[in-house]
Every structure is written in structure tokens, then in C-alpha cells.
N, C-alpha and C positions, 0 to 999 in steps of 0.2 A: 377495383374492389367496390362492391355495393355497400350501401349503408347497413344492410342487414349483416353482411359478412364482417364489417367493422365492429358492429355491436357484439356479435358472437365472439370475435377475437378478443375484444376488451373484457367481456365477461369471463371467457376462458382463462385469460391471463390473471384476472383478479382471483378466480377460484384456485388456480395453481399457486399463486402467491399466498393466499390464505391457508391452504393446506400445508405448504412447505414451512411456513413460519409458525403455524400452530401445532405442528407435528409433535414437538417436545412438550406441549402443554396438555395434550389429550390423555396420556396415560395417567392412571391413578397413583402409580408408584414410580420411583426412579428406575430407568432402564439400566441394568448392569452392563458395564463395559469391561472387556478384558484389560488387565493392567498394561499390557504392551500398547494397546490402543490409547488408553488414557495418557500414557507417557508420550506417545507420538503426537497427540493432539496439543500437548503443551507447546510444541514448536510450530504449530500451524500459523499463528499470527505473525511470528517472525519470518517464516518462509514466505508468506503472502506479501509482507512489507518489502522484503528483499526482491521478490519477483517484480514488484512495481517500481521500486527505486533504482535498482541496479542498471536496467537498460537506460534510464534517464541520465545516469551519471556517465556511462561509457559509450553511449551511442548518440549520433546526430543524423537525423533523417534516414534511419535504418542502417547506417554504416558506423563501424567503430571509429572513435575519434582518432585523428591521425597526428595530432600534435599535443605536446604537454602544455601549450599555451592556451588552455581552456580554463575558464574561471571556476568550473564545477569541481575540478580536481583539488585545488587548494582549499576550496570551501568545504569539501568532504573531509579533508585532513583536519581543518580547524574544528568542524562540528564533531568529529570523532574524538579529538583531543578534549573538547569541552565535555562530552558525554562521559568519558573515562574519569575526568576530574570531578564533575559534580553529580553525575547520574540523574540528570534532569532532562526530560524529553522536550519540554517547551523551550528551555534554554538552548538545547541542542539545535532545534529548528531555527530559533531566532539568531543564534550565533552563525550557523551555516548560511542562512539567508543574508545576514549582514556582511559576512566575508565575501559571499558571491557578488553582492551589489558593489561593495567597495572595489573589488578586483575588476569587475566588469566596467564600472564607471570610471574608476581611477586609472587603470592600466589599459582599458579598451580591449580587453581580451574577449 
């Protein structure tokens, strides 16, 4: 790739990023969305989080885990229990991480 092609690629990506991020700021009034779409978009962050986290919990190097002796499984149970008890995201993350480290370092899983 030449320097000119690199500069063109960078400028093109910057333009695309600017347009896509500013798209919702350009209209003078709010764009109306159908009720079914608004309700569906309420679940988008949760779906994205599950899509990122779930494979990390149940897979290792592209394969499903083959044993229950994996520190991630009890850590998920502990974090889930904490979330249902306190409804606190930061505490859930800290509790799950602490449980993972204790099981990993203490039991060597």
C-alpha cells in the first residue's frame, strides 16, 4: 500500500465514522420509531453483552469446555447470586472476579 492509499483509507474511515456517529444529531426533530422497534431496542444492550460474555464462559480455544472443574463456572454462579441479591453491576463484576481468582489460585483449576 502506498502512502497516498493509506491517507485515502484513513480519511475515508474518518468520514464514515463521523457520518455514522453524527447521523442522529443531524435531524432537527426526533425520528419516530415504531413501538415494536423501540421495545426491541430495549434488549439490544443485554443481547450484545450476552453475545460477548457467554462464549468466554463456556468455551476455551474455540471448543466447549469439557470439565466442570473450570473456575469460570462457579465464578458465574457466585456473580449471578450476588446480582440477584444486590442488583449492583460493579459488585457483580468484583464478586465474580474475586471468586474466579480465589478458585483459580486456591484450587488450581
